[in-house]
DSSP file (Angstrom, degrees, kcal/mol; ACC not computed):
  #  RESIDUE AA STRUCTURE BP1 BP2  ACC     N-H-->O    O-->H-N    N-H-->O    O-->H-N    TCO  KAPPA ALPHA  PHI   PSI    X-CA   Y-CA   Z-CA
    1    1 A X              0   0    0      0, 0.0    62,-2.2     0, 0.0     2,-0.4   0.000 360.0 360.0 360.0 147.3  -10.2    1.1    6.4
    2    2 A X  E     -AB  40  62A   0     38,-3.1    38,-2.7    60,-0.3    37,-0.7  -0.987 360.0-143.6-130.4 139.4   -7.9    0.0    3.7
    3    3 A X  E     - B   0  61A   0     58,-3.4    58,-2.2    -2,-0.4     2,-0.5  -0.883  11.5-157.8-103.1 130.5   -4.7   -2.1    4.1
    4    4 A X  E     - B   0  60A   0     -2,-0.5     2,-0.4    56,-0.2    56,-0.2  -0.941  11.8-173.5-110.3 123.9   -1.8   -1.3    1.8
    5    5 A X  E     - B   0  59A   0     54,-2.9    54,-2.5    -2,-0.5     2,-0.4  -0.908   8.4-162.2-117.5 145.2    0.7   -4.1    1.2
    6    6 A X  E     - B   0  58A   0     -2,-0.4     2,-1.0    52,-0.2    52,-0.2  -0.990  11.2-149.1-128.9 124.1    4.0   -3.9   -0.6
    7    7 A X    >>  -     0   0    0     50,-2.8     4,-1.6    -2,-0.4     3,-0.9  -0.808   8.9-165.9 -92.2 102.0    5.9   -7.0   -1.9
    8    8 A X  T 34 S+     0   0    0     -2,-1.0    -1,-0.2     1,-0.3    25,-0.1   0.778  85.8  61.2 -60.6 -28.0    9.6   -6.0   -1.7
    9    9 A X  T 34 S+     0   0    0      1,-0.2    -1,-0.3    -3,-0.1    48,-0.0   0.861 109.9  40.3 -67.2 -35.0   10.5   -8.9   -3.9
   10   10 A X  T <4 S+     0   0    0     -3,-0.9    -2,-0.2    47,-0.1    -1,-0.2   0.734  91.5 104.4 -84.5 -24.0    8.4   -7.6   -6.7
   11   11 A X     <  -     0   0    0     -4,-1.6    -5,-0.0    46,-0.2    42,-0.0  -0.395  45.2-175.4 -65.3 127.1    9.4   -3.9   -6.2
   12   12 A X        -     0   0    0     -2,-0.2    -1,-0.1    20,-0.0    20,-0.1   0.369  44.0-115.7-103.7   2.6   11.8   -2.7   -8.9
   13   13 A X        +     0   0    0      1,-0.1    -2,-0.1    20,-0.0    19,-0.0   0.808  65.0 145.0  72.8  31.0   12.3    0.7   -7.3
   14   14 A X        -     0   0    0      1,-0.1    18,-0.1    19,-0.0    -1,-0.1   0.756  54.4-134.1 -74.5 -23.6   10.9    2.7  -10.2
   15   15 A X     >  +     0   0    0     16,-0.1     4,-1.7    11,-0.1     5,-0.2   0.524  64.7 129.5  84.9   5.9    9.3    5.3   -7.9
   16   16 A X  H  > S+     0   0    0      1,-0.2     4,-2.0     2,-0.2     5,-0.2   0.899  72.7  51.9 -60.0 -40.6    5.9    5.4   -9.6
   17   17 A X  H  > S+     0   0    0      1,-0.2     4,-2.1     2,-0.2    -1,-0.2   0.923 111.1  45.4 -63.9 -45.2    4.1    4.9   -6.3
   18   18 A X  H  4 S+     0   0    0      1,-0.2    -1,-0.2     2,-0.2    -2,-0.2   0.767 110.8  55.9 -72.0 -23.1    6.0    7.8   -4.6
   19   19 A X  H  < S+     0   0    0     -4,-1.7     3,-0.3     2,-0.2    -2,-0.2   0.900 118.3  31.0 -72.4 -41.2    5.4   10.0   -7.6
   20   20 A X  H  < S+     0   0    0     -4,-2.0    -2,-0.2     1,-0.2    -3,-0.2   0.674 135.4  26.9 -91.9 -17.9    1.6    9.6   -7.6
   21   21 A X    >X  +     0   0    0     -4,-2.1     3,-1.7    -5,-0.2     4,-1.5  -0.428  61.2 156.3-142.8  64.3    1.2    9.2   -3.8
   22   22 A X  T 34 S+     0   0    0     -3,-0.3    -4,-0.1     1,-0.3    -1,-0.1   0.689  70.1  72.5 -66.4 -15.4    4.0   10.9   -1.9
   23   23 A X  T 34 S+     0   0    0      1,-0.2    -1,-0.3    -3,-0.1     3,-0.1   0.761 117.3  15.1 -68.2 -23.8    1.7   11.2    1.1
   24   24 A X  T <4 S+     0   0    0     -3,-1.7    12,-2.8    -7,-0.2    13,-0.5   0.427 120.0  59.3-133.0  -0.4    2.1    7.4    1.8
   25   25 A X  E  <  +C   35   0B   0     -4,-1.5     2,-0.3    10,-0.2    10,-0.2  -0.992  49.6 163.4-132.7 140.7    5.0    6.1   -0.3
   26   26 A X  E     -C   34   0B   0      8,-1.7     8,-2.4    -2,-0.4     2,-0.5  -0.962  39.8-103.4-144.5 164.2    8.7    7.0   -0.3
   27   27 A X  E     -C   33   0B   0     -2,-0.3     6,-0.2     6,-0.2     2,-0.1  -0.764  36.4-141.7 -92.6 132.0   11.8    5.4   -1.6
   28   28 A X    >   -     0   0    0      4,-3.5     3,-2.0    -2,-0.5    -1,-0.0  -0.251  30.4 -96.5 -85.0 174.7   14.0    3.7    0.9
   29   29 A X  T 3  S+     0   0    0      1,-0.3    -1,-0.1     2,-0.1    -2,-0.0   0.749 124.1  61.0 -62.6 -24.9   17.8    3.6    1.1
   30   30 A X  T 3  S-     0   0    0      2,-0.2    -1,-0.3     1,-0.0     3,-0.1   0.444 119.5-110.6 -82.4   1.2   17.7    0.2   -0.6
   31   31 A X  S <  S+     0   0    0     -3,-2.0     2,-0.3     1,-0.3    -2,-0.1   0.531  83.5 113.1  83.6   5.6   16.1    1.9   -3.6
   32   32 A X  S    S-     0   0    0      1,-0.1    -4,-3.5   -18,-0.1    -1,-0.3  -0.752  72.5 -91.6-111.3 159.2   12.8    0.2   -3.0
   33   33 A X  E     -C   27   0B   0     -2,-0.3     2,-0.4    -6,-0.2    -6,-0.2  -0.236  31.3-156.5 -69.0 154.3    9.4    1.6   -2.0
   34   34 A X  E     -C   26   0B   0     -8,-2.4    -8,-1.7    -6,-0.0     2,-0.6  -1.000  13.2-136.8-130.4 132.6    8.3    2.0    1.6
   35   35 A X  E     -C   25   0B   0     -2,-0.4   -10,-0.2   -10,-0.2     3,-0.1  -0.805  14.5-164.1 -86.5 124.4    4.6    2.3    2.7
   36   36 A X        +     0   0    0    -12,-2.8     2,-0.4    -2,-0.6    -1,-0.2   0.832  69.7  17.6 -81.0 -33.1    4.5    5.0    5.3
   37   37 A X        -     0   0    0    -13,-0.5     2,-0.3     3,-0.0    -1,-0.3  -0.975  67.0-164.9-146.8 128.9    1.1    4.1    6.8
   38   38 A X  S    S+     0   0    0     -2,-0.4     2,-0.2     1,-0.2   -35,-0.1  -0.887  70.8  35.5-158.4 129.8   -1.2    1.1    6.7
   39   39 A X  S    S-     0   0    0    -37,-0.7     2,-0.3    -2,-0.3   -36,-0.2   0.520  78.2-172.3 -77.2 165.4   -4.0    0.7    7.4
   40   40 A X  B     -A    2   0A   0    -38,-2.7   -38,-3.1    -2,-0.2     3,-0.1  -0.919  25.8-142.4-123.2 152.0   -5.4    4.0    6.2
   41   41 A X  S    S+     0   0    0     -2,-0.3     2,-0.4   -40,-0.2    -1,-0.1   0.836  88.4  46.1 -81.6 -33.5   -9.0    5.3    6.7
   42   42 A X  S    S-     0   0    0      1,-0.1     4,-0.2   -40,-0.1    -1,-0.1  -0.921  72.0-142.5-116.2 134.9   -9.3    6.9    3.3
   43   43 A X    >   +     0   0    0     -2,-0.4     3,-1.7     1,-0.1     4,-0.4   0.920  48.3 148.5 -60.6 -46.5   -8.2    5.3    0.0
   44   44 A X  T >  S-     0   0    0      1,-0.3     3,-0.7     2,-0.2     4,-0.3  -0.096  74.1 -19.1  50.1-139.0   -6.9    8.6   -1.4
   45   45 A X  T 3> S+     0   0    0      1,-0.2     4,-1.9     2,-0.2    -1,-0.3   0.480 114.0  93.3 -80.9  -2.7   -4.0    8.2   -3.8
   46   46 A X  H <> S+     0   0    0     -3,-1.7     4,-2.0     1,-0.2    -1,-0.2   0.854  83.0  54.1 -60.1 -35.1   -3.1    4.7   -2.6
   47   47 A X  H <> S+     0   0    0     -3,-0.7     4,-2.6    -4,-0.4    -1,-0.2   0.886 106.1  52.7 -66.5 -38.3   -5.2    3.2   -5.4
   48   48 A X  H  > S+     0   0    0     -4,-0.3     4,-2.2    -3,-0.2    -2,-0.2   0.898 107.1  52.5 -61.6 -40.5   -3.3    5.2   -8.0
   49   49 A X  H  X S+     0   0    0     -4,-1.9     4,-0.8     2,-0.2    -2,-0.2   0.926 110.5  47.5 -61.2 -44.0    0.0    3.9   -6.5
   50   50 A X  H >< S+     0   0    0     -4,-2.0     3,-0.7     1,-0.2     8,-0.3   0.932 113.9  47.2 -61.0 -46.5   -1.4    0.3   -6.9
   51   51 A X  H 3< S+     0   0    0     -4,-2.6    -1,-0.2     1,-0.2    -2,-0.2   0.798 113.3  48.5 -67.5 -29.7   -2.5    1.0  -10.5
   52   52 A X  H 3< S+     0   0    0     -4,-2.2     2,-0.6    -5,-0.2    -1,-0.2   0.511  81.0 108.2 -91.4  -5.2    0.7    2.6  -11.5
   53   53 A X    X<  -     0   0    0     -4,-0.8     3,-1.2    -3,-0.7     5,-0.1  -0.627  58.1-155.7 -74.6 116.0    3.1   -0.1  -10.1
   54   54 A X  T 3  S+     0   0    0     -2,-0.6    -1,-0.2     1,-0.3   -43,-0.0   0.762  92.2  41.3 -66.8 -24.0    4.5   -1.9  -13.2
   55   55 A X  T 3  S-     0   0    0     -3,-0.0    -1,-0.3   -45,-0.0    -2,-0.1   0.315 107.1-120.8-104.9   7.8    5.2   -5.1  -11.3
   56   56 A X    <   +     0   0    0     -3,-1.2    -2,-0.1    -6,-0.2   -45,-0.1   0.890  62.7 146.2  54.1  43.0    2.0   -5.1   -9.2
   57   57 A X        +     0   0    0    -47,-0.2   -50,-2.8    -7,-0.1     2,-0.4   0.624  51.3  73.5 -82.1 -13.8    4.0   -5.0   -6.0
   58   58 A X  E     -B    6   0A   0     -8,-0.3     2,-0.4   -52,-0.2   -52,-0.2  -0.862  59.3-173.4-107.7 134.2    1.4   -2.9   -4.3
   59   59 A X  E     -B    5   0A   0    -54,-2.5   -54,-2.9    -2,-0.4     2,-0.5  -0.994   3.5-170.7-126.3 129.6   -2.0   -4.3   -3.1
   60   60 A X  E     +B    4   0A   0     -2,-0.4     2,-0.3   -56,-0.2   -56,-0.2  -0.983  20.2 157.8-118.6 123.5   -4.7   -2.1   -1.7
   61   61 A X  E     -B    3   0A   0    -58,-2.2   -58,-3.4    -2,-0.5     2,-0.1  -0.991  46.3 -93.6-145.0 151.3   -7.7   -3.9   -0.1
   62   62 A X  E     -B    2   0A   0     -2,-0.3     2,-0.3   -60,-0.2   -60,-0.3  -0.383  39.9-143.0 -61.2 138.0  -10.4   -3.2    2.4
   63   63 A X        -     0   0    0    -62,-2.2     2,-0.1    -2,-0.1    -1,-0.0  -0.804  25.4 -99.1-102.3 150.2   -9.5   -4.3    5.9
   64   64 A X        -     0   0    0     -2,-0.3    -1,-0.1     1,-0.1     2,-0.0  -0.362  36.2-116.9 -66.8 141.2  -12.0   -5.8    8.2
   65   65 A X     >  -     0   0    0      1,-0.1     4,-2.9    -2,-0.1     5,-0.2  -0.353  33.3-103.4 -68.4 159.8  -13.5   -3.5   10.8
   66   66 A X  H  > S+     0   0    0      1,-0.2     4,-2.1     2,-0.2     5,-0.1   0.874 124.8  51.3 -54.0 -37.1  -12.8   -4.4   14.4
   67   67 A X  H  > S+     0   0    0      2,-0.2     4,-1.7     1,-0.2    -1,-0.2   0.936 111.4  45.8 -66.6 -45.7  -16.3   -5.8   14.7
   68   68 A X  H  > S+     0   0    0      1,-0.2     4,-1.9     2,-0.2    -2,-0.2   0.894 111.5  53.7 -62.9 -39.5  -15.9   -7.9   11.5
   69   69 A X  H  X S+     0   0    0     -4,-2.9     4,-1.6     1,-0.2    -1,-0.2   0.906 107.0  50.2 -63.2 -41.7  -12.5   -9.1   12.7
   70   70 A X  H  X S+     0   0    0     -4,-2.1     4,-0.5    -5,-0.2    -1,-0.2   0.850 109.1  52.3 -66.7 -32.5  -13.9  -10.3   16.1
   71   71 A X  H >< S+     0   0    0     -4,-1.7     3,-0.7     1,-0.2    -1,-0.2   0.874 107.8  51.6 -67.8 -37.2  -16.7  -12.2   14.3
   72   72 A X  H 3< S+     0   0    0     -4,-1.9    -2,-0.2     1,-0.2    -1,-0.2   0.831 106.8  54.3 -67.2 -32.1  -14.1  -13.9   12.1
   73   73 A X  H 3<        0   0    0     -4,-1.6    -1,-0.2     1,-0.2    -2,-0.2   0.616 360.0 360.0 -79.1 -11.8  -12.1  -15.0   15.2
   74   74 A X    <<        0   0    0     -3,-0.7    -1,-0.2    -4,-0.5    -2,-0.1   0.479 360.0 360.0 -83.3 360.0  -15.1  -16.6   16.8
């Protein structure tokens, strides 16, 4: 699983993410990007969106499995 985060403060609304990964990014009414699904099971084009964001507003990172998460909470 992968967690996709978007920092709206850093997003300049260039649309690069939605251009390279329209399956998981779209532009909102405010002109800024929206992540459609997070977490995701497959990295897919989300990494391209992260790499193409000029302001580094997108972060893609592995999310802990439910088993790992329960171990962290103990």
